[in-house]
C-alpha angles and dihedrals in degrees: 000000000000108000098194109093107236126198091245120117120241135200140185146156107272098187125071121283118257136060118311143148094268139003132196125220115195124209123188135174144076092297098038094114093044093048095045091048088055090067101028128080094240135056106246098182092087102041126101124267117260092027128133124217132194119214146110135284111225134188127227090279090052091249112155112245098178147332107249146171117234122200115203120208114177130215112293093017101067135081093259094038088239134099104287139182127188116203114205107198136159114287099245112134087223094053094047092051093045092054093046091050091052090050091051091051090047092057110279127123128209114269121243120236108289095000096131089054092043091054089050088055095046091047092054097250091128141351125253096264090053091049091053090049088063089064091047091048091052092050097041109130098184144040093251092049089049092052093050093048092046093051091051092046090053094053102291107172094347091101092043090052092047091052094048092044092050093051090050092048091051091055094042090053091051093048092048088050088057088056089058089058097035092131090059093054095227128156117214096165113061108227090207092056091044090052090051089050092049091052091048093048091046091056092049094045091047091054091049096048091045091053091061093078090058094039093050090050091050092046095049100025129271107275107237116181121200106209139163145106123322113281092016090126100257096140091043088053092052090051092048092051091049092041089226140087096260100142127047111250121202138157087231108102113239098029091139107069101161136031119275117204129197133167122227132173116219121183092340097311123106117227127190104213115201120192112204140194117274114274111240140102102303120239098204140019095261093052090047090058090048092054091048090052089050092055091046091054091048089054091053099041132102096209131028122203104199106199120196136172103250090201097052112025121081127218095250093054090050092051092048090051091050092051088054094047106036122097136161114288094017114123109214128198120185115218115197101204131199094032097135092114099027138101099243097188093099096051093090088073091068091077137002092184102058136039116260122208121188110222143167106210091185092055095035091241121155095017095123091052087049093051089052091052091048089055091054091049092050090048090052089061092060123095137220090258114112087209122063121208112215101159117088091209091056092046090054092050093049090046092053091045088053091051088051090053090052088054092051091048091052092046092052090050090052093043091238117184122274096249092062091044089053092051093056092045092050090048090055090048091052091052093049091046092052091064096059094033102251084127118032143147128219089243092055094048092045092053094048098048095037086069092059122094120255109264094040 
């Protein structure tokens, strides 16, 4: 993708492909109004910005292609910052292609993936982190994911980064000023104040980097493994949660040989449920692989739903299984299954460490209590930071800036010379600047915008 913004005018279908009631074709560039007017029944070059006009699209022989609404957004007042029109036509594949063909003949070219957003970035309508948030907003599969992406698109941590960056630049400038007067042995940058700033910045950067685990889980779905002994009711539970017969259920132990994954949104949060093979000593090679995969998924998950047959499994076996499964950072919920005709008052003795919920997966009993516990487990993943990092590139930049701050702190403790201090501070500034786009490369921009859909 060419990264230099040219004067040419671009167009693309901005709504999804396929047949629908309506479709929107976006045109942006210096000649957007002129080119659209060439195929529209009204001159749009003299109308007001943010106005909508009804008319017809006609071909070279003046044959009517469609009746449309055209929205006009003039330079400086549009998403891209350029003259823009948005043609709302009927959703016929034929109509959409005919209008695009007419625009091409009138002087447009097809937009590259993400080129509208890229132009918005280059024209100062948003910084790079806000541009990336648009892609996250489009792909958001849950209420929480939508909230985080929307917050970032509206500024998110852009102001916070700008503040941190400016304070570092002020100190870096003072330290470099000292170097100009090195022979006079003067100190313009107070080392005490710099140390206080470093401690403050480290706290903020630590919160931001730690928030990524939660943000990444929210963005891609909280990994929730369903594990337990064979015939405990794991697959029945998955089917009950999905309210459909997704997994094969059988009274034969070891029916599930591989992992089964399904996504489900509960109270605005996306969960990736993974049904696994029963954990036991495998009786054949295929089942052994299934058990190994089950353990692998447990090791990668955020939440473990340990399902056990309350009628069959004893407390000691449950405890031994949990010792094998538990690890730091893993939230575990015990589900005592097949309790529809049981006295559940004694189940609390199975574990003092983890919550226990009596359920009947077959009869869909206890699922609401389970959903409440899932919400608690998801909340436990969150951090104290009021800003959540969901972008891996941003996480890497914050992580590297934090490493630079550690270097500065160590250098201050060792009374290292100002030139080395300035190098580490400048490095931190570069990492922070890369997030919002003050410092970029063509390769970075090309990679970011190439992942956008055409039309955005």
